ChimeraX commands (.cxc) that place a marker at each C-alpha (Angstrom):
marker #1 position 0.00,0.00,0.00 radius 0.5
marker #1 position 2.82,2.40,0.85 radius 0.5
marker #1 position 4.50,1.85,-2.50 radius 0.5
marker #1 position 1.17,2.13,-4.36 radius 0.5
marker #1 position 0.51,5.54,-2.82 radius 0.5
marker #1 position 4.02,6.61,-3.76 radius 0.5
marker #1 position 3.50,5.60,-7.40 radius 0.5
marker #1 position 0.21,7.49,-7.56 radius 0.5
marker #1 position 1.87,10.59,-6.12 radius 0.5
marker #1 position 4.74,10.39,-8.62 radius 0.5
marker #1 position 2.40,9.99,-11.59 radius 0.5
marker #1 position 0.20,12.82,-10.36 radius 0.5
marker #1 position 3.23,15.09,-10.15 radius 0.5
marker #1 position 3.69,14.66,-13.91 radius 0.5
marker #1 position 0.17,15.83,-14.74 radius 0.5
marker #1 position -0.03,19.56,-14.06 radius 0.5
marker #1 position -2.88,21.73,-15.17 radius 0.5
marker #1 position -0.82,22.95,-18.14 radius 0.5
marker #1 position -0.90,19.59,-19.94 radius 0.5
marker #1 position -3.13,21.02,-22.67 radius 0.5
marker #1 position -0.39,23.53,-23.52 radius 0.5
marker #1 position 2.34,20.92,-23.95 radius 0.5
marker #1 position 4.33,19.13,-26.63 radius 0.5
marker #1 position 3.68,15.40,-25.94 radius 0.5
marker #1 position 5.67,12.43,-27.20 radius 0.5
marker #1 position 5.95,8.67,-26.75 radius 0.5
marker #1 position 8.75,6.26,-27.55 radius 0.5
marker #1 position 10.03,2.69,-27.71 radius 0.5
marker #1 position 13.56,1.68,-26.74 radius 0.5
marker #1 position 15.77,-1.37,-27.12 radius 0.5
marker #1 position 19.20,-1.58,-25.57 radius 0.5
marker #1 position 21.80,-3.37,-23.50 radius 0.5
marker #1 position 22.40,-3.20,-19.74 radius 0.5
marker #1 position 25.92,-3.64,-18.37 radius 0.5
marker #1 position 28.18,-3.13,-15.32 radius 0.5
marker #1 position 25.43,-4.32,-13.01 radius 0.5
marker #1 position 26.19,-5.41,-9.48 radius 0.5
marker #1 position 24.93,-5.65,-5.93 radius 0.5
marker #1 position 27.36,-4.03,-3.51 radius 0.5
marker #1 position 27.49,-3.13,0.18 radius 0.5
marker #1 position 25.52,-6.29,0.93 radius 0.5
marker #1 position 24.62,-7.03,4.54 radius 0.5
marker #1 position 22.31,-9.62,6.03 radius 0.5
marker #1 position 21.87,-12.52,8.43 radius 0.5
marker #1 position 23.55,-15.81,7.51 radius 0.5
marker #1 position 21.98,-19.12,8.49 radius 0.5
marker #1 position 24.62,-21.87,8.36 radius 0.5
marker #1 position 21.87,-24.25,9.44 radius 0.5
marker #1 position 20.16,-23.82,6.02 radius 0.5
marker #1 position 17.94,-25.38,4.71 radius 0.5
marker #1 position 16.75,-26.02,8.25 radius 0.5
marker #1 position 15.18,-23.25,10.33 radius 0.5
marker #1 position 17.37,-20.62,11.94 radius 0.5
marker #1 position 18.87,-21.76,15.21 radius 0.5
marker #1 position 20.21,-19.16,17.63 radius 0.5
marker #1 position 21.82,-21.58,20.05 radius 0.5
marker #1 position 24.12,-23.87,18.07 radius 0.5
marker #1 position 26.57,-21.38,16.56 radius 0.5
marker #1 position 25.15,-21.45,13.04 radius 0.5
marker #1 position 23.29,-18.12,12.91 radius 0.5
marker #1 position 25.35,-14.99,12.13 radius 0.5
marker #1 position 23.40,-11.71,12.02 radius 0.5
marker #1 position 25.16,-8.68,10.56 radius 0.5
marker #1 position 27.15,-10.66,8.00 radius 0.5
marker #1 position 28.76,-8.76,5.11 radius 0.5
marker #1 position 28.92,-10.24,1.60 radius 0.5
marker #1 position 31.28,-9.38,-1.24 radius 0.5
marker #1 position 29.88,-7.77,-4.40 radius 0.5
marker #1 position 27.61,-9.93,-6.55 radius 0.5
marker #1 position 27.85,-9.37,-10.30 radius 0.5
marker #1 position 24.86,-9.61,-12.60 radius 0.5
marker #1 position 24.95,-10.56,-16.26 radius 0.5
marker #1 position 24.71,-8.05,-19.10 radius 0.5
marker #1 position 21.29,-8.31,-20.70 radius 0.5
marker #1 position 18.89,-6.94,-23.30 radius 0.5
marker #1 position 16.57,-4.17,-22.10 radius 0.5
marker #1 position 13.31,-3.06,-23.65 radius 0.5
marker #1 position 11.22,-0.09,-22.66 radius 0.5
marker #1 position 8.55,2.49,-23.35 radius 0.5
marker #1 position 8.35,6.15,-22.40 radius 0.5
marker #1 position 5.94,9.08,-22.57 radius 0.5
marker #1 position 6.30,12.73,-21.69 radius 0.5
marker #1 position 5.94,16.29,-22.82 radius 0.5
marker #1 position 7.71,19.62,-22.95 radius 0.5
marker #1 position 5.95,22.78,-21.81 radius 0.5
marker #1 position 4.95,25.40,-24.40 radius 0.5
marker #1 position 5.75,28.17,-21.94 radius 0.5
marker #1 position 9.19,26.63,-21.19 radius 0.5
marker #1 position 9.97,24.58,-24.31 radius 0.5
marker #1 position 13.35,23.37,-23.04 radius 0.5
marker #1 position 11.85,21.84,-19.88 radius 0.5
marker #1 position 9.64,18.77,-19.60 radius 0.5
marker #1 position 8.67,15.71,-17.63 radius 0.5
marker #1 position 8.76,12.04,-18.58 radius 0.5
marker #1 position 7.80,8.63,-17.26 radius 0.5
marker #1 position 9.39,5.47,-18.61 radius 0.5
marker #1 position 9.25,1.75,-17.96 radius 0.5
marker #1 position 12.08,-0.69,-18.70 radius 0.5
marker #1 position 12.34,-4.47,-18.38 radius 0.5
marker #1 position 15.44,-6.67,-18.33 radius 0.5
marker #1 position 16.70,-9.98,-16.97 radius 0.5
marker #1 position 20.17,-9.30,-15.49 radius 0.5
marker #1 position 20.63,-12.81,-14.14 radius 0.5
marker #1 position 22.92,-13.49,-11.22 radius 0.5
marker #1 position 26.17,-15.11,-12.31 radius 0.5
marker #1 position 27.64,-18.24,-10.75 radius 0.5
marker #1 position 30.51,-16.78,-8.75 radius 0.5
marker #1 position 32.47,-16.92,-5.53 radius 0.5
marker #1 position 31.01,-14.80,-2.73 radius 0.5
marker #1 position 32.90,-14.08,0.49 radius 0.5
marker #1 position 30.95,-13.93,3.77 radius 0.5
marker #1 position 32.50,-11.95,6.61 radius 0.5
marker #1 position 31.42,-11.79,10.23 radius 0.5
marker #1 position 33.94,-10.91,12.98 radius 0.5
marker #1 position 34.60,-13.43,15.69 radius 0.5
marker #1 position 32.25,-13.06,18.62 radius 0.5
marker #1 position 29.24,-11.60,16.76 radius 0.5
marker #1 position 27.66,-14.99,16.24 radius 0.5
marker #1 position 25.79,-16.84,18.97 radius 0.5
marker #1 position 28.87,-18.92,19.85 radius 0.5
marker #1 position 31.17,-16.42,21.55 radius 0.5
marker #1 position 34.64,-16.24,20.01 radius 0.5
marker #1 position 33.77,-18.32,16.93 radius 0.5
marker #1 position 33.85,-16.42,13.64 radius 0.5
marker #1 position 31.86,-17.55,10.61 radius 0.5
marker #1 position 34.83,-19.27,8.98 radius 0.5
marker #1 position 35.67,-21.24,12.09 radius 0.5
marker #1 position 32.00,-22.20,12.48 radius 0.5
marker #1 position 31.95,-23.60,8.94 radius 0.5
marker #1 position 35.22,-25.42,9.56 radius 0.5
marker #1 position 33.84,-27.03,12.72 radius 0.5
marker #1 position 30.49,-27.95,11.16 radius 0.5
marker #1 position 31.93,-29.51,8.00 radius 0.5
marker #1 position 35.17,-30.99,9.36 radius 0.5
marker #1 position 36.97,-29.05,6.64 radius 0.5
marker #1 position 40.67,-29.25,6.14 radius 0.5
marker #1 position 41.59,-25.72,4.98 radius 0.5
marker #1 position 41.05,-22.48,6.90 radius 0.5
marker #1 position 42.94,-19.26,6.18 radius 0.5
marker #1 position 43.01,-15.95,8.00 radius 0.5
marker #1 position 41.50,-15.50,11.45 radius 0.5
marker #1 position 38.29,-17.42,10.86 radius 0.5
marker #1 position 36.16,-14.30,10.36 radius 0.5
marker #1 position 35.32,-15.04,6.72 radius 0.5
marker #1 position 34.49,-17.87,4.34 radius 0.5
marker #1 position 34.09,-18.08,0.56 radius 0.5
marker #1 position 31.22,-19.87,-1.15 radius 0.5
marker #1 position 30.81,-20.90,-4.78 radius 0.5
marker #1 position 27.41,-19.24,-5.22 radius 0.5
marker #1 position 25.08,-20.81,-7.78 radius 0.5
marker #1 position 23.45,-18.74,-10.53 radius 0.5
marker #1 position 19.89,-17.40,-10.23 radius 0.5
marker #1 position 17.33,-15.75,-12.46 radius 0.5
marker #1 position 16.84,-12.01,-11.91 radius 0.5
marker #1 position 13.97,-10.01,-13.40 radius 0.5
marker #1 position 13.93,-6.22,-13.15 radius 0.5
marker #1 position 10.95,-3.97,-13.92 radius 0.5
marker #1 position 11.91,-0.32,-13.62 radius 0.5
marker #1 position 9.81,2.85,-13.60 radius 0.5
marker #1 position 11.64,6.18,-13.91 radius 0.5
marker #1 position 10.08,9.60,-13.34 radius 0.5
marker #1 position 12.32,12.24,-14.91 radius 0.5
marker #1 position 12.56,15.99,-15.06 radius 0.5
marker #1 position 13.88,16.72,-18.57 radius 0.5
marker #1 position 16.00,19.44,-20.16 radius 0.5
marker #1 position 16.74,19.65,-23.88 radius 0.5
marker #1 position 18.94,21.94,-25.95 radius 0.5
marker #1 position 17.32,23.12,-29.18 radius 0.5
marker #1 position 20.20,25.14,-30.61 radius 0.5
marker #1 position 20.72,22.72,-33.48 radius 0.5
marker #1 position 18.32,22.09,-36.35 radius 0.5
marker #1 position 17.35,18.41,-36.42 radius 0.5
marker #1 position 19.66,17.28,-33.61 radius 0.5
marker #1 position 18.46,17.64,-29.99 radius 0.5
marker #1 position 20.56,16.54,-27.00 radius 0.5
marker #1 position 18.80,16.17,-23.64 radius 0.5
marker #1 position 19.29,15.07,-20.03 radius 0.5
marker #1 position 16.90,13.72,-17.42 radius 0.5
marker #1 position 17.01,12.94,-13.73 radius 0.5
marker #1 position 14.53,11.73,-11.16 radius 0.5
marker #1 position 13.36,8.98,-8.81 radius 0.5
marker #1 position 13.19,5.34,-9.83 radius 0.5
marker #1 position 10.96,2.50,-8.63 radius 0.5
marker #1 position 12.53,-0.94,-9.17 radius 0.5
marker #1 position 10.61,-4.21,-8.85 radius 0.5
marker #1 position 13.11,-7.06,-8.55 radius 0.5
marker #1 position 12.36,-10.78,-8.56 radius 0.5
marker #1 position 15.00,-13.44,-7.82 radius 0.5
marker #1 position 14.34,-17.13,-8.44 radius 0.5
marker #1 position 16.59,-20.16,-8.45 radius 0.5
marker #1 position 17.50,-23.54,-7.12 radius 0.5
marker #1 position 17.50,-23.89,-3.37 radius 0.5
marker #1 position 21.04,-25.31,-3.40 radius 0.5
marker #1 position 23.29,-22.81,-1.67 radius 0.5
marker #1 position 26.49,-23.90,-3.37 radius 0.5
marker #1 position 29.58,-25.16,-1.55 radius 0.5
marker #1 position 32.29,-23.48,0.46 radius 0.5
marker #1 position 35.67,-23.29,-1.25 radius 0.5
marker #1 position 37.42,-21.83,1.80 radius 0.5
marker #1 position 37.13,-23.52,4.26 radius 0.5
marker #1 position 36.87,-26.61,2.05 radius 0.5
marker #1 position 35.23,-29.91,2.81 radius 0.5
marker #1 position 37.56,-32.73,1.71 radius 0.5
marker #1 position 34.54,-34.85,0.80 radius 0.5
marker #1 position 33.06,-32.09,-1.37 radius 0.5
marker #1 position 29.71,-32.74,0.27 radius 0.5
marker #1 position 28.99,-29.43,1.96 radius 0.5
marker #1 position 26.33,-28.27,-0.48 radius 0.5
marker #1 position 23.08,-27.35,1.28 radius 0.5
marker #1 position 20.06,-28.64,-0.64 radius 0.5
marker #1 position 16.84,-26.73,-0.13 radius 0.5
marker #1 position 13.55,-26.02,-1.90 radius 0.5
marker #1 position 13.41,-23.73,-4.93 radius 0.5
marker #1 position 13.57,-20.13,-3.72 radius 0.5
marker #1 position 12.10,-16.83,-4.90 radius 0.5
marker #1 position 11.86,-13.29,-3.57 radius 0.5
marker #1 position 10.16,-10.17,-4.97 radius 0.5
marker #1 position 10.74,-6.66,-3.63 radius 0.5
marker #1 position 9.83,-3.08,-4.54 radius 0.5
marker #1 position 12.72,-0.65,-4.10 radius 0.5
marker #1 position 13.31,3.08,-4.47 radius 0.5
marker #1 position 16.28,4.63,-6.22 radius 0.5
marker #1 position 17.44,7.34,-8.59 radius 0.5
marker #1 position 17.88,7.52,-12.35 radius 0.5
marker #1 position 20.03,9.70,-14.63 radius 0.5
marker #1 position 19.82,9.69,-18.41 radius 0.5
marker #1 position 21.71,11.41,-21.21 radius 0.5
marker #1 position 20.41,11.25,-24.76 radius 0.5
marker #1 position 20.21,12.77,-28.19 radius 0.5
marker #1 position 17.57,12.64,-30.91 radius 0.5
marker #1 position 17.73,13.16,-34.65 radius 0.5
marker #1 position 14.41,14.49,-35.93 radius 0.5
marker #1 position 13.66,12.55,-39.12 radius 0.5
marker #1 position 10.37,14.43,-39.66 radius 0.5
marker #1 position 7.93,16.59,-37.73 radius 0.5
marker #1 position 6.45,13.45,-36.20 radius 0.5
marker #1 position 9.31,10.99,-35.83 radius 0.5
marker #1 position 12.72,11.00,-34.20 radius 0.5
marker #1 position 15.49,8.42,-33.79 radius 0.5
marker #1 position 18.05,8.66,-31.03 radius 0.5
marker #1 position 20.18,7.01,-28.37 radius 0.5
marker #1 position 20.18,7.13,-24.56 radius 0.5
marker #1 position 22.57,6.31,-21.76 radius 0.5
marker #1 position 21.12,5.44,-18.33 radius 0.5
marker #1 position 22.68,5.15,-14.92 radius 0.5
marker #1 position 20.41,3.79,-12.18 radius 0.5
marker #1 position 21.03,3.28,-8.49 radius 0.5
marker #1 position 18.61,1.61,-6.11 radius 0.5
marker #1 position 18.64,0.40,-2.54 radius 0.5
marker #1 position 17.48,-3.23,-2.55 radius 0.5
marker #1 position 15.87,-5.27,0.24 radius 0.5
marker #1 position 15.68,-9.06,-0.10 radius 0.5
marker #1 position 13.86,-10.83,2.72 radius 0.5
marker #1 position 15.21,-14.33,2.09 radius 0.5
marker #1 position 17.39,-16.02,-0.50 radius 0.5
marker #1 position 18.93,-19.42,0.20 radius 0.5
marker #1 position 20.96,-19.25,3.42 radius 0.5
marker #1 position 20.80,-15.43,3.67 radius 0.5
marker #1 position 18.00,-13.44,5.33 radius 0.5
marker #1 position 17.10,-9.76,5.67 radius 0.5
marker #1 position 19.52,-8.68,2.95 radius 0.5
marker #1 position 20.13,-5.03,2.13 radius 0.5
marker #1 position 22.29,-3.93,-0.82 radius 0.5
marker #1 position 22.96,-1.20,-3.38 radius 0.5
marker #1 position 22.11,-2.04,-6.99 radius 0.5
marker #1 position 23.93,-0.05,-9.67 radius 0.5
marker #1 position 23.48,-0.50,-13.40 radius 0.5
marker #1 position 24.11,1.22,-16.72 radius 0.5
marker #1 position 22.48,0.85,-20.13 radius 0.5
marker #1 position 22.69,2.06,-23.73 radius 0.5
marker #1 position 19.55,2.09,-25.87 radius 0.5
marker #1 position 18.29,3.04,-29.31 radius 0.5
marker #1 position 15.04,5.01,-29.08 radius 0.5
marker #1 position 12.29,5.59,-31.65 radius 0.5
marker #1 position 10.08,8.54,-30.67 radius 0.5
marker #1 position 6.68,9.70,-31.95 radius 0.5
marker #1 position 5.87,13.39,-31.45 radius 0.5
marker #1 position 2.27,14.62,-31.36 radius 0.5
marker link #1:1,2 radius 0.2
marker link #1:2,3 radius 0.2
marker link #1:3,4 radius 0.2
marker link #1:4,5 radius 0.2
marker link #1:5,6 radius 0.2
marker link #1:6,7 radius 0.2
marker link #1:7,8 radius 0.2
marker link #1:8,9 radius 0.2
marker link #1:9,10 radius 0.2
marker link #1:10,11 radius 0.2
marker link #1:11,12 radius 0.2
marker link #1:12,13 radius 0.2
marker link #1:13,14 radius 0.2
marker link #1:14,15 radius 0.2
marker link #1:15,16 radius 0.2
marker link #1:16,17 radius 0.2
marker link #1:17,18 radius 0.2
marker link #1:18,19 radius 0.2
marker link #1:19,20 radius 0.2
marker link #1:20,21 radius 0.2
marker link #1:21,22 radius 0.2
marker link #1:22,23 radius 0.2
marker link #1:23,24 radius 0.2
marker link #1:24,25 radius 0.2
marker link #1:25,26 radius 0.2
marker link #1:26,27 radius 0.2
marker link #1:27,28 radius 0.2
marker link #1:28,29 radius 0.2
marker link #1:29,30 radius 0.2
marker link #1:30,31 radius 0.2
marker link #1:31,32 radius 0.2
marker link #1:32,33 radius 0.2
marker link #1:33,34 radius 0.2
marker link #1:34,35 radius 0.2
marker link #1:35,36 radius 0.2
marker link #1:36,37 radius 0.2
marker link #1:37,38 radius 0.2
marker link #1:38,39 radius 0.2
marker link #1:39,40 radius 0.2
marker link #1:40,41 radius 0.2
marker link #1:41,42 radius 0.2
marker link #1:42,43 radius 0.2
marker link #1:43,44 radius 0.2
marker link #1:44,45 radius 0.2
marker link #1:45,46 radius 0.2
marker link #1:46,47 radius 0.2
marker link #1:47,48 radius 0.2
marker link #1:48,49 radius 0.2
marker link #1:49,50 radius 0.2
marker link #1:50,51 radius 0.2
marker link #1:51,52 radius 0.2
marker link #1:52,53 radius 0.2
marker link #1:53,54 radius 0.2
marker link #1:54,55 radius 0.2
marker link #1:55,56 radius 0.2
marker link #1:56,57 radius 0.2
marker link #1:57,58 radius 0.2
marker link #1:58,59 radius 0.2
marker link #1:59,60 radius 0.2
marker link #1:60,61 radius 0.2
marker link #1:61,62 radius 0.2
marker link #1:62,63 radius 0.2
marker link #1:63,64 radius 0.2
marker link #1:64,65 radius 0.2
marker link #1:65,66 radius 0.2
marker link #1:66,67 radius 0.2
marker link #1:67,68 radius 0.2
marker link #1:68,69 radius 0.2
marker link #1:69,70 radius 0.2
marker link #1:70,71 radius 0.2
marker link #1:71,72 radius 0.2
marker link #1:72,73 radius 0.2
marker link #1:73,74 radius 0.2
marker link #1:74,75 radius 0.2
marker link #1:75,76 radius 0.2
marker link #1:76,77 radius 0.2
marker link #1:77,78 radius 0.2
marker link #1:78,79 radius 0.2
marker link #1:79,80 radius 0.2
marker link #1:80,81 radius 0.2
marker link #1:81,82 radius 0.2
marker link #1:82,83 radius 0.2
marker link #1:83,84 radius 0.2
marker link #1:84,85 radius 0.2
marker link #1:85,86 radius 0.2
marker link #1:86,87 radius 0.2
marker link #1:87,88 radius 0.2
marker link #1:88,89 radius 0.2
marker link #1:89,90 radius 0.2
marker link #1:90,91 radius 0.2
marker link #1:91,92 radius 0.2
marker link #1:92,93 radius 0.2
marker link #1:93,94 radius 0.2
marker link #1:94,95 radius 0.2
marker link #1:95,96 radius 0.2
marker link #1:96,97 radius 0.2
marker link #1:97,98 radius 0.2
marker link #1:98,99 radius 0.2
marker link #1:99,100 radius 0.2
marker link #1:100,101 radius 0.2
marker link #1:101,102 radius 0.2
marker link #1:102,103 radius 0.2
marker link #1:103,104 radius 0.2
marker link #1:104,105 radius 0.2
marker link #1:105,106 radius 0.2
marker link #1:106,107 radius 0.2
marker link #1:107,108 radius 0.2
marker link #1:108,109 radius 0.2
marker link #1:109,110 radius 0.2
marker link #1:110,111 radius 0.2
marker link #1:111,112 radius 0.2
marker link #1:112,113 radius 0.2
marker link #1:113,114 radius 0.2
marker link #1:114,115 radius 0.2
marker link #1:115,116 radius 0.2
marker link #1:116,117 radius 0.2
marker link #1:117,118 radius 0.2
marker link #1:118,119 radius 0.2
marker link #1:119,120 radius 0.2
marker link #1:120,121 radius 0.2
marker link #1:121,122 radius 0.2
marker link #1:122,123 radius 0.2
marker link #1:123,124 radius 0.2
marker link #1:124,125 radius 0.2
marker link #1:125,126 radius 0.2
marker link #1:126,127 radius 0.2
marker link #1:127,128 radius 0.2
marker link #1:128,129 radius 0.2
marker link #1:129,130 radius 0.2
marker link #1:130,131 radius 0.2
marker link #1:131,132 radius 0.2
marker link #1:132,133 radius 0.2
marker link #1:133,134 radius 0.2
marker link #1:134,135 radius 0.2
marker link #1:135,136 radius 0.2
marker link #1:136,137 radius 0.2
marker link #1:137,138 radius 0.2
marker link #1:138,139 radius 0.2
marker link #1:139,140 radius 0.2
marker link #1:140,141 radius 0.2
marker link #1:141,142 radius 0.2
marker link #1:142,143 radius 0.2
marker link #1:143,144 radius 0.2
marker link #1:144,145 radius 0.2
marker link #1:145,146 radius 0.2
marker link #1:146,147 radius 0.2
marker link #1:147,148 radius 0.2
marker link #1:148,149 radius 0.2
marker link #1:149,150 radius 0.2
marker link #1:150,151 radius 0.2
marker link #1:151,152 radius 0.2
marker link #1:152,153 radius 0.2
marker link #1:153,154 radius 0.2
marker link #1:154,155 radius 0.2
marker link #1:155,156 radius 0.2
marker link #1:156,157 radius 0.2
marker link #1:157,158 radius 0.2
marker link #1:158,159 radius 0.2
marker link #1:159,160 radius 0.2
marker link #1:160,161 radius 0.2
marker link #1:161,162 radius 0.2
marker link #1:162,163 radius 0.2
marker link #1:163,164 radius 0.2
marker link #1:164,165 radius 0.2
marker link #1:165,166 radius 0.2
marker link #1:166,167 radius 0.2
marker link #1:167,168 radius 0.2
marker link #1:168,169 radius 0.2
marker link #1:169,170 radius 0.2
marker link #1:170,171 radius 0.2
marker link #1:171,172 radius 0.2
marker link #1:172,173 radius 0.2
marker link #1:173,174 radius 0.2
marker link #1:174,175 radius 0.2
marker link #1:175,176 radius 0.2
marker link #1:176,177 radius 0.2
marker link #1:177,178 radius 0.2
marker link #1:178,179 radius 0.2
marker link #1:179,180 radius 0.2
marker link #1:180,181 radius 0.2
marker link #1:181,182 radius 0.2
marker link #1:182,183 radius 0.2
marker link #1:183,184 radius 0.2
marker link #1:184,185 radius 0.2
marker link #1:185,186 radius 0.2
marker link #1:186,187 radius 0.2
marker link #1:187,188 radius 0.2
marker link #1:188,189 radius 0.2
marker link #1:189,190 radius 0.2
marker link #1:190,191 radius 0.2
marker link #1:191,192 radius 0.2
marker link #1:192,193 radius 0.2
marker link #1:193,194 radius 0.2
marker link #1:194,195 radius 0.2
marker link #1:195,196 radius 0.2
marker link #1:196,197 radius 0.2
marker link #1:197,198 radius 0.2
marker link #1:198,199 radius 0.2
marker link #1:199,200 radius 0.2
marker link #1:200,201 radius 0.2
marker link #1:201,202 radius 0.2
marker link #1:202,203 radius 0.2
marker link #1:203,204 radius 0.2
marker link #1:204,205 radius 0.2
marker link #1:205,206 radius 0.2
marker link #1:206,207 radius 0.2
marker link #1:207,208 radius 0.2
marker link #1:208,209 radius 0.2
marker link #1:209,210 radius 0.2
marker link #1:210,211 radius 0.2
marker link #1:211,212 radius 0.2
marker link #1:212,213 radius 0.2
marker link #1:213,214 radius 0.2
marker link #1:214,215 radius 0.2
marker link #1:215,216 radius 0.2
marker link #1:216,217 radius 0.2
marker link #1:217,218 radius 0.2
marker link #1:218,219 radius 0.2
marker link #1:219,220 radius 0.2
marker link #1:220,221 radius 0.2
marker link #1:221,222 radius 0.2
marker link #1:222,223 radius 0.2
marker link #1:223,224 radius 0.2
marker link #1:224,225 radius 0.2
marker link #1:225,226 radius 0.2
marker link #1:226,227 radius 0.2
marker link #1:227,228 radius 0.2
marker link #1:228,229 radius 0.2
marker link #1:229,230 radius 0.2
marker link #1:230,231 radius 0.2
marker link #1:231,232 radius 0.2
marker link #1:232,233 radius 0.2
marker link #1:233,234 radius 0.2
marker link #1:234,235 radius 0.2
marker link #1:235,236 radius 0.2
marker link #1:236,237 radius 0.2
marker link #1:237,238 radius 0.2
marker link #1:238,239 radius 0.2
marker link #1:239,240 radius 0.2
marker link #1:240,241 radius 0.2
marker link #1:241,242 radius 0.2
marker link #1:242,243 radius 0.2
marker link #1:243,244 radius 0.2
marker link #1:244,245 radius 0.2
marker link #1:245,246 radius 0.2
marker link #1:246,247 radius 0.2
marker link #1:247,248 radius 0.2
marker link #1:248,249 radius 0.2
marker link #1:249,250 radius 0.2
marker link #1:250,251 radius 0.2
marker link #1:251,252 radius 0.2
marker link #1:252,253 radius 0.2
marker link #1:253,254 radius 0.2
marker link #1:254,255 radius 0.2
marker link #1:255,256 radius 0.2
marker link #1:256,257 radius 0.2
marker link #1:257,258 radius 0.2
marker link #1:258,259 radius 0.2
marker link #1:259,260 radius 0.2
marker link #1:260,261 radius 0.2
marker link #1:261,262 radius 0.2
marker link #1:262,263 radius 0.2
marker link #1:263,264 radius 0.2
marker link #1:264,265 radius 0.2
marker link #1:265,266 radius 0.2
marker link #1:266,267 radius 0.2
marker link #1:267,268 radius 0.2
marker link #1:268,269 radius 0.2
marker link #1:269,270 radius 0.2
marker link #1:270,271 radius 0.2
marker link #1:271,272 radius 0.2
marker link #1:272,273 radius 0.2
marker link #1:273,274 radius 0.2
marker link #1:274,275 radius 0.2
marker link #1:275,276 radius 0.2
marker link #1:276,277 radius 0.2
marker link #1:277,278 radius 0.2
view
């Protein structure tokens, strides 16, 4: 409900009384997203996974930090609509929606939790894994461990609400910039297997946690910046290109052995845009 009210307020802010005295347009885009990652990840690690969290046996580590998780480059498709004001023809507003599937790569992820923050006093997360799996290799002070994280499907639906500025000093060529809030709906799905720890290592290779298929959907707020240019092919049609940079704070309630995750999502994209002017 909170996010629904926010969306209504954002859309309403783009519909001032002066809409009748505006230059409206709509467009379709197709592009490529890249340099996407989750960073600054923190959450609660359940080494007892797939079983329920236990706070008494030294397998639950709240406040765990995770190394950056990279997402795959992916196609992105979108639509947009907006208008420029007749009274201020260089200024406008725009709403756009983009969809992509920047799937999570299979990769090593390091979990860090200082000794003493877990329920077993003086036992860091690496030492806890070593004790629980009878592993043969443990480096450092036992505060961290590295897991071969399995891949997962990621779906991203993004709504951007931009204040626009364009420069009309050229004839058919119009550069523009936009900035504003972003609402990002993210869904993660994948196998319930949590992967295996590569440090500490289990000499039997059997320390993969098998669980049920997992999924998590969240609605997150962020910010969007775009830089573009359009070549006006006629009075009605334009063809151009756009660069986007998007940042969003992401909350994930549960995914495999991690719970209550919070992270920063950053991503970039380049798109070709076909625009219809009315």
